[in-house]
C-alpha positions in Angstrom: 0.0 0.0 0.0 1.2 3.4 -0.9 2.2 5.7 2.0 -0.4 8.2 1.1 -3.2 5.6 1.2 -2.0 4.3 4.6 -2.1 7.8 6.0 -5.7 8.3 4.8 -6.7 5.0 6.3 -5.2 5.9 9.7 -7.1 9.2 9.7 -10.3 7.4 9.0 -9.7 5.0 11.9 -9.1 7.8 14.6 -12.2 8.6 16.8 -13.9 11.9 16.8 -13.0 14.4 19.5 -15.3 14.3 22.6 -16.7 17.7 22.1 -18.2 16.6 18.8 -20.0 13.7 20.6 -23.6 14.8 21.5 -23.9 12.0 24.1 -20.9 13.4 26.1 -22.5 16.9 26.2 -25.8 15.5 27.4 -24.0 13.7 30.3 -22.3 16.9 31.5 -25.6 18.7 31.5 -27.2 16.0 33.5 -24.4 16.0 36.1 -24.7 19.8 36.7 -28.5 19.5 37.0 -28.1 16.9 39.7 -25.6 19.1 41.6 -28.0 22.1 41.4 -30.9 20.0 42.7 -28.8 18.6 45.6 -27.7 22.1 46.6 -31.3 23.3 46.5 -32.5 20.3 48.6 -29.7 21.0 51.2 -30.6 24.6 51.5 -34.3 23.8 51.7 -33.7 21.2 54.5 -31.6 23.7 56.4 -34.3 26.3 56.1 -36.8 23.8 57.3 -34.6 22.9 60.3 -34.1 26.6 61.1 -37.7 27.7 60.8 -39.8 24.6 61.6 -37.7 21.7 63.0 -35.8 23.4 65.9 -36.3 27.1 65.9 -35.7 27.5 69.7 -32.2 26.1 69.4 -31.1 28.4 66.6 -32.8 31.3 68.1 -30.9 30.8 71.3 -27.6 30.6 69.4 -28.4 33.8 67.6 -29.4 35.5 70.8 -26.1 34.3 72.4 -24.2 36.2 69.7 -25.9 39.4 70.9 -25.1 38.8 74.6 -21.8 39.7 76.1 -20.5 38.5 79.5 -18.5 41.1 81.4 -16.6 40.1 84.6 -17.3 41.7 88.0 -14.0 41.6 89.8 -14.2 40.5 93.4 -12.3 42.9 95.8 -9.6 41.3 98.0 -10.1 41.1 101.7 -8.8 43.9 103.8 -5.8 43.5 106.1 -6.1 44.9 109.6 -3.8 45.0 112.6 -4.3 43.4 116.0 -6.5 46.4 117.1 -8.6 46.3 114.0 -6.9 49.3 112.3 -6.8 49.0 108.5 -3.3 48.3 107.1 -4.3 47.4 103.5 -7.5 48.6 101.9 -8.9 48.8 98.4 -9.8 51.8 96.3 -12.3 52.2 93.5 -10.8 52.4 89.9 -11.5 51.4 86.3 -9.8 48.8 84.3 -10.0 48.3 80.5 -10.7 44.9 79.0 -10.4 44.0 75.3 -13.1 41.8 73.8 -11.2 39.5 71.5 -14.4 38.4 69.7 -14.8 42.0 68.4 -11.1 42.8 68.1 -10.0 44.6 64.9 -6.2 44.3 64.7 -5.9 47.6 62.9 -7.2 49.3 66.1 -4.4 48.1 68.3 -1.9 50.8 67.5 -4.5 53.5 68.2 -5.4 51.8 71.5 -1.8 51.5 72.6 -1.1 55.2 71.9 -4.2 56.4 73.6 -3.6 54.3 76.8 0.2 54.9 77.0 0.9 51.2 76.4 3.8 49.6 74.6 2.4 48.4 71.3 4.6 45.3 71.1 3.8 44.3 74.7 0.1 44.7 73.9 0.3 42.5 70.9 2.3 39.9 72.7 -0.1 39.9 75.6 -3.1 39.2 73.3 -1.1 36.4 71.6 -0.4 34.8 74.9 -4.1 34.8 75.6 -4.9 33.4 72.2 -2.6 30.4 72.9 -4.1 29.5 76.3 -7.7 30.8 76.6 -10.9 30.6 74.6 -11.7 33.6 72.4 -14.8 34.6 74.3 -12.7 35.4 77.4 -11.6 39.1 77.4 -8.2 40.2 78.4 -7.4 43.1 80.8 -5.0 45.4 79.1 -4.9 48.4 81.4 -5.6 49.0 85.1 -6.0 52.2 87.1 -7.1 54.3 84.1 -6.5 58.0 84.4 -9.2 60.6 83.7 -7.5 61.3 80.3 -7.5 57.6 79.4 -11.2 57.2 80.4 -12.0 60.1 78.1 -10.1 58.4 75.3 -12.1 55.2 75.8 -15.4 57.0 75.9 -14.6 58.9 72.7 -13.5 56.0 70.6 -16.2 53.7 71.7 -19.0 56.1 71.0 -17.8 57.9 67.9 -15.3 55.8 66.1 -16.8 52.4 66.8 -14.2 50.5 68.8 -16.4 47.6 70.0 -13.5 45.7 71.5 -13.1 48.3 74.3 -15.0 47.6 77.6 -14.7 49.4 80.9 -15.1 47.5 84.2 -15.2 48.7 87.7 -12.4 47.3 90.0 -11.2 47.5 93.5 -7.4 48.0 93.5 -5.0 47.4 96.4 -4.0 50.4 98.4 -0.9 50.0 100.6 0.5 52.5 103.1 2.3 55.1 101.0 5.3 55.0 103.4 6.0 51.4 102.7 5.0 50.5 106.3 5.4 46.7 106.9 5.9 46.3 103.1 7.9 43.0 103.5 5.3 41.5 105.8 2.3 42.5 103.7 3.9 41.8 100.3 2.1 42.8 97.1 -0.2 41.6 94.4 0.4 41.2 90.7 -0.8 39.4 87.6 -0.2 35.6 87.7 2.7 34.7 85.3 2.9 31.8 82.9 5.5 30.2 85.0 3.3 30.4 88.1 0.3 29.0 86.2 2.4 25.8 85.7 2.9 25.3 89.5 0.6 23.4 91.7 0.1 26.5 94.0 -1.5 28.6 91.2 -2.8 25.9 88.8 -6.4 26.8 89.3 -6.0 30.4 88.2 -6.3 31.8 84.7 -4.2 34.3 82.8 -4.9 37.8 83.9 -5.9 36.9 87.4 -4.3 39.1 90.2 -2.7 37.0 92.9 -0.6 37.6 96.0 3.1 37.6 95.0 4.9 37.9 98.3 4.3 38.2 102.1 0.9 37.9 103.6 -0.7 38.6 100.3 0.8 35.4 98.9 0.6 33.1 102.0 -3.1 33.8 102.5 -3.9 34.4 98.9 -6.8 31.9 98.8 -8.5 33.5 101.8 -8.0 37.1 100.6 -9.2 36.4 97.0 -12.9 36.5 96.4 -14.9 35.0 93.6 -15.6 37.1 90.5 -19.1 37.8 89.4 -20.5 38.4 85.9 -22.7 40.9 84.2 -24.6 39.8 81.0 -25.5 42.6 78.7 -27.3 42.9 75.3 -25.2 44.6 72.6 -26.0 45.8 69.1 -24.1 44.9 65.9 -21.5 47.5 66.8 -20.9 45.9 70.2 -22.5 48.8 72.1 -24.3 47.9 75.3 -28.1 48.2 75.1 -29.5 46.3 78.1 -28.4 44.4 81.2 -29.8 40.9 80.9 -28.6 39.5 84.3 -26.0 39.8 87.0 -24.1 37.5 89.4 -22.6 39.5 92.2 -18.9 39.0 93.1 -18.1 37.5 96.5 -15.5 39.6 98.3 -12.4 38.0 99.8 -12.2 37.5 103.6 -10.6 40.2 105.8 -7.4 39.2 107.6 -6.7 40.1 111.2 -2.9 40.3 111.8 -1.0 40.0 115.1 1.0 43.2 114.1 0.6 46.2 116.4 0.8 49.3 114.2 2.1 51.4 117.1 5.1 49.1 117.7 5.6 48.7 113.9 5.8 52.5 113.4 8.3 52.9 116.2 10.5 50.1 114.8 10.2 51.5 111.3 11.4 55.0 112.5 14.2 53.4 114.5 15.5 51.8 111.3 15.1 54.8 109.1 18.1 55.3 106.9 19.7 52.1 108.2 20.1 48.6 106.8 18.9 45.6 108.7 15.8 44.2 110.4 13.7 44.3 113.6 11.5 41.6 114.9 9.3 41.9 118.0 7.2 38.9 119.2 5.3 37.7 122.2 7.2 34.5 123.3 4.2 33.3 125.2 2.2 32.6 122.1 4.4 33.3 119.1 2.5 36.4 117.9 4.7 38.7 115.9 4.0 42.3 117.0 6.4 44.1 114.6 8.6 43.1 111.7 10.7 45.5 109.8 13.2 45.1 107.0 15.4 47.9 105.6 15.8 49.1 102.9 12.2 48.8 101.9 10.1 49.5 98.8 6.7 50.9 97.8 4.2 48.0 97.2 1.8 50.4 95.5 4.0 50.2 92.4 2.9 46.5 92.1 -0.8 47.2 92.7 -1.4 47.5 89.0 1.2 46.2 86.6 4.7 47.3 87.6 6.7 49.2 85.0 9.8 47.4 83.6 11.9 50.4 84.7 10.7 50.2 88.3 11.2 46.4 88.5 14.7 46.7 87.1 15.5 49.4 89.6 14.5 47.2 92.5 16.2 44.0 91.3 19.4 45.8 90.3 19.7 47.6 93.7 22.8 46.1 95.5 21.0 46.7 98.9 18.3 44.2 97.8 15.2 46.1 99.0 12.9 43.2 98.1 14.7 40.9 100.6 12.8 40.4 103.8 15.9 40.5 106.1 13.8 39.5 109.1 13.3 36.0 107.8 15.7 35.7 104.9 19.0 37.3 106.0 21.2 34.4 107.0 24.1 35.9 109.0 26.5 35.1 111.8 24.8 36.1 115.1 28.0 37.0 116.9 27.8 37.1 120.7 24.0 36.9 120.8 24.6 33.1 120.4 26.6 32.9 123.6 23.5 32.2 125.8 22.9 29.0 123.8 26.5 27.9 124.4 26.1 28.7 128.1 22.9 26.5 128.2 24.7 23.6 126.4 27.6 23.9 128.9 25.3 23.9 132.0 23.1 21.1 130.7 25.9 18.8 129.8 27.9 19.6 133.0 30.9 20.8 131.0 30.7 24.2 132.9 28.9 25.4 136.0 28.3 28.7 137.7 31.8 28.4 139.4 33.7 27.6 136.2 36.0 30.6 135.4 38.8 31.5 133.2 41.4 34.3 133.1 41.1 36.6 130.1 44.2 38.7 129.2 42.9 39.8 125.8 42.9 36.4 124.0 43.9 32.8 124.1 45.7 30.2 122.0 43.9 27.0 120.8 45.5 24.4 118.4 48.4 26.7 117.5 46.3 29.7 116.7 45.7 32.9 118.8 42.1 33.9 119.2 41.6 37.5 120.5 38.9 38.8 122.8 37.0 42.0 121.9 38.5 43.7 125.0 42.2 44.3 124.1 43.2 44.5 127.8 41.2 41.5 128.8 38.5 41.0 131.4 40.6 39.3 134.1 39.0 36.4 136.0 35.5 35.8 134.7 32.8 33.3 135.6 29.6 32.5 133.7 27.7 35.6 135.0 30.6 38.0 134.1 31.3 36.1 130.9 27.8 37.0 129.6 27.6 40.5 131.2 30.9 41.5 129.7 30.6 39.2 126.6 34.0 37.8 127.2 35.1 35.8 124.2 37.9 33.9 126.0 35.4 32.5 128.4 33.2 31.1 125.6 36.3 29.9 123.6 37.0 27.6 126.6 33.4 26.6 127.1 33.0 25.8 123.4 36.2 23.9 123.3 35.0 21.7 126.2 31.7 21.1 124.5 32.7 20.3 121.0 30.8 21.2 117.9 28.2 18.4 118.0 27.0 19.3 121.5 26.8 23.0 120.5 24.8 21.9 117.4 22.5 19.8 119.5 21.4 22.6 121.7 21.3 25.1 118.9 18.9 22.9 117.0 16.9 22.3 120.1 16.4 26.1 120.4 15.3 26.3 116.7 18.4 27.2 114.8 19.2 25.5 111.5 15.6 25.2 110.3 12.7 27.5 109.4 10.5 28.6 112.4 7.3 27.8 110.4 6.1 31.4 110.3 3.1 32.0 108.0 5.2 33.9 105.4 6.6 32.5 102.2 10.3 31.8 101.5 11.6 31.7 105.0 15.3 30.8 105.2 16.6 28.0 107.4 20.0 29.3 108.5 22.8 26.9 109.2 24.1 25.1 112.3 27.5 23.4 111.5 28.4 20.0 112.8 30.8 17.1 112.0 28.1 15.4 110.0 27.2 18.6 108.1 30.8 19.2 107.1 31.3 15.7 106.0 28.2 15.7 103.9 28.8 19.2 102.4 32.6 19.3 102.0 33.6 15.6 102.3 36.0 16.7 105.0 36.3 16.2 108.7 35.6 18.9 111.3 38.7 20.4 112.9 38.5 21.3 116.6 39.9 24.7 115.9 36.7 25.5 113.9 34.7 25.1 117.1 36.4 28.0 118.7 34.8 30.5 116.2 31.4 28.9 116.4 31.4 29.2 120.2 31.1 33.0 119.9 28.6 33.0 117.0 31.1 33.1 114.1 32.4 30.6 111.6 29.8 28.7 109.5 27.0 29.4 111.8 24.2 31.6 110.4 20.8 32.6 111.7 17.9 34.9 110.8 16.6 37.7 113.1 13.3 35.8 113.5 15.1 32.6 114.5 17.1 34.5 117.1 14.0 36.0 118.6 12.1 32.7 118.8 15.1 30.8 120.2 15.9 33.3 123.0 12.2 33.8 123.7 11.8 30.0 124.3 14.9 29.9 126.5 13.7 32.8 128.6 10.4 30.9 129.2 12.4 27.9 130.5 12.3 25.7 127.3 9.0 26.4 125.6 9.1 27.5 122.0 5.9 28.7 120.3 5.7 28.9 116.5 5.8 32.5 115.3 2.8 33.6 113.3 1.4 36.7 111.7 -2.4 36.1 111.8 -4.6 36.1 114.9 -6.3 32.8 115.6 -4.8 30.9 112.7 -6.7 27.8 111.4 -3.9 25.5 112.4 -0.9 26.0 114.6 1.4 23.2 115.9 1.7 22.8 119.6 4.7 24.5 121.3 8.0 22.6 121.4 9.3 21.9 124.8 12.6 20.7 126.1 13.3 19.3 129.6 16.0 21.6 130.6 16.9 22.4 134.2 15.0 25.6 135.1 17.8 26.7 137.4 20.1 26.8 134.4 17.7 29.0 132.4 17.3 31.3 135.4 21.1 31.6 135.7 21.3 32.7 132.1 18.4 35.1 132.3 19.9 36.8 135.4 23.1 37.3 133.5 21.2 38.8 130.6 19.6 41.1 133.0 23.1 42.1 134.1 24.1 42.9 130.5 21.7 45.8 130.6 21.5 46.7 134.3 24.8 45.8 135.8 27.4 47.6 133.8 27.3 45.2 130.9 27.7 45.8 127.2 24.0 46.5 126.7 23.6 49.4 129.0 22.2 51.5 126.2 19.0 49.4 126.4 18.3 50.3 130.0 14.8 51.7 130.8 13.6 53.0 134.2 11.1 50.8 135.9 11.3 48.0 133.3 13.5 44.9 133.9 15.1 44.7 130.4 17.3 41.7 129.7 19.5 41.6 126.6 22.6 40.7 124.8 24.9 42.5 122.3 26.5 40.8 119.3 29.2 42.0 116.9 29.5 39.7 113.8 32.7 40.0 111.9 32.5 40.1 108.1 36.2 40.7 107.2 39.4 39.1 108.4 41.4 40.5 111.2 44.2 41.4 108.8 41.8 43.4 106.6 40.4 45.2 109.6 43.9 46.1 110.9 44.8 47.5 107.5 42.0 50.1 107.8 40.9 49.4 104.2 37.7 47.6 104.9 34.8 48.9 102.7 31.5 49.9 104.4 29.8 46.8 103.1 32.3 44.6 105.0 32.1 46.4 108.4 30.9 44.3 111.3 27.2 43.7 111.8 25.6 44.8 115.1 23.1 42.6 116.8 21.0 43.1 120.0 18.2 41.2 121.5 16.2 42.4 124.5 13.2 41.0 126.4 11.1 42.1 129.4 10.2 41.6 132.1 12.8 39.3 133.5 10.3 36.7 134.8 7.6 35.5 132.3 8.7 37.9 129.5 5.9 39.4 127.4 8.0 40.7 124.6 11.3 39.9 122.9 12.8 42.2 120.3 15.8 41.5 118.0 17.6 44.2 116.0 20.1 43.6 113.2 21.9 46.8 112.3 24.1 45.9 109.3 27.6 47.4 109.2 27.2 49.3 112.4 30.5 47.8 113.7 29.6 47.4 117.3 26.7 45.4 118.9 25.8 48.2 121.4 24.8 50.4 118.5 21.8 48.2 117.9 20.6 48.4 121.6 18.8 51.7 121.3 16.6 50.3 118.5 15.4 47.5 120.8 15.0 49.9 123.7 12.6 52.1 121.8 10.4 49.3 120.8 10.3 47.8 124.3 9.5 51.3 125.7 6.6 51.7 123.2 5.1 48.4 124.2 5.1 49.1 127.9 4.0 52.7 127.4 1.0 51.5 125.5 0.2 48.8 128.0 0.3 51.5 130.8 -2.1 53.7 128.8 -4.5 50.9 128.2 -4.5 49.8 131.9 -4.9 53.4 133.3 -8.4 54.5 134.4 -10.1 57.0 132.0 -9.7 60.6 132.8 -13.0 62.6 132.9 -12.8 66.2 131.8 -15.0 68.8 133.4 -16.9 71.4 131.4 -13.9 73.7 131.7 -11.6 71.1 130.2 -9.8 70.3 133.5 -9.8 66.8 134.9 -12.9 66.3 137.1 -12.5 65.3 140.7 -13.3 61.9 142.0 -16.2 63.2 144.0 -17.7 64.9 141.0 -17.3 61.7 139.0 -19.1 59.8 141.7 -22.0 62.4 142.0 -22.7 62.0 138.3 -23.3 58.3 138.9 -20.7 57.2 136.3 
């Protein structure tokens, strides 16, 4: 076959294109007809379901889209002192919340500028909420709105249509402007993402305001109330038209502290311009009457959302104003530890009231010379004079006889080396060294020469001011230690710890501590007329003797001054501890304690005195006139 004929045959055998086949076109038309009918049937069934089948359900959903739930924030409970005087209150303010359901991203820049917010922080805050919370939950973006910011919100909501902006009424924390008892009370703030991942705050939500430190944190669950809710009807622009319902908020419970504002104020003034701490407590029940830490801070800066600049200023301050030195400063107690060594010596029989040493200004132990604070020495001293004059040589010998483990045993019995259990967060435990402690910590044995330093409250020994107050208070009561606490009538309080010590030994020590103040001892500056004040000075060295002799010790390494005082001598009602950092000499802390003790007994005298009746002229009325009036 010729090539031309084969090509023609091939062309005749090829099928026609599909578009030229009428059967194919009819099939496509039928397919689209079926699709159109199916869509119509689907829409018809939906319309039937909406209008006839279940109109109540869809009507409710449509109505729900028009109803907005706004939170009613519960005010935190007030905090009052032991006499019912308000320490921490709330004040009325307005907060701004952002409804994320109505949020228009292009509005965020305007909102940030109008409310003096950082735009990037605002965007990041909204994103955090989007990751963790449902969209219908609003987010608080600004607290404590100023009059100008309130005017901005009103203007943009009513004129320019910013439906995402909602104002809510709030009760914000109001702390003493002077920073009074700031470390005790603490402050509140917004719960962080890290805190939400802890068991303590797992039940809270982003945006919730919680206690961050102090009493505010420890009793957060009691102080926090339960938020309410206001349901309002809004139009298509998000504007409120009608209140549909309301669930009132349940306020938090008020908290009744053991603090006495009068004593607190005196202690605060005594520490003004100084660095350190003061603790005053009733050893008979463990109630803390005053607690001061200096330097302090203004907790009102935290009441809303603290500015980054303020936070950085506080955390970068080398004096650490956020540290509660009363329960967190772990420092060598110096000679205030000597009564514990004396008790250990008497109880073990290593010393007695007749045991005496000769002090000529120092003594040598294990090839090393240990000096006494009195360069010329104290001469012959017994237990009484050893405490009254705070003779180091006497206690070097007593501690050498006891050994470190006996000292540690009685120190731990008094409460050193572990938290006291006070109802405040982050209490430090201090440290009581022992042979076991050094082996566990340093994998090394304890050397006898190390005991010499510990016997006068130096070396590895550290305590907190609260520990010292609780320990000496229990010793003064004859071996009964009550748990310190900040709240009156707490829900649960462990029973007091007791030790079976010889009361005659406790009396010997107390009498010597009385002599410290009243018999020419180192604490004479704490003397008060008519009040049997007992006490003990302590000077805790921070730098080596060589550095001190060089005269080049910076202020931050000058000796710390300690003093504790209690009164009266029998059945003491009050013990006060003062830590005056870098004051160089223990007696310099004595006037701080004296002023607090005086304030306590002055107030007690005023409360027990009979009322004075004034006559019409303003002069005190006579007893006869008082009787004639039948009063």
